[in-house]
C-alpha positions, 0 to 999 in steps of 0.5 A, a space after each residue: 628241134 625235131 622239126 628243124 632237123 627235118 627241115 635243114 641239115 643241122 651241123 654236128 660239131 665238136 665243142 660247139 666249134 663251127 670250124 670242127 664240123 664232123 657231120 650233120 643230123 639227118 632225122 629226128 623226132 620226139 618220143 615219149 619214154 616209159 616213165 612219161 618223160 620225152 626224148 629227142 631221138 636223132 640220127 646223125 651222120 659223120 662225114 667219112 669222105 670230103 664230098 659228103 660235106 658237099 652233099 649235106 651242106 650245113 643248113 641246106 634243105 633236108 630232103 632225105 630225112 624220110 630215108 632215115 625214119 626206120 633207124 628212129 623206129 628201132 633206137 629205143 628198142 635197141 638201146 641197152 640202157 640200164 633202167 636207172 639211166 631213164 629214171 628221173 632221180 638219176 639226174 
């Protein structure tokens, strides 16, 4: 999935409805968590202006993913998750 996001703009939808697209996934990678599990970490963009739909067309080539790598670097460090959220027995 991370590779797909880096290759193409994957739509961000409400209730999996293609008629309710609110943005696109801009960058993603898989990170190993402290407990040995893996997480797909994604930077998503929400459309704020109509012209953004034209700039980030669904499934168009994603040529900007590298611009969003710095945001991925800080996601897990900045996350204020309770420890039990990451524990396997909390699922």
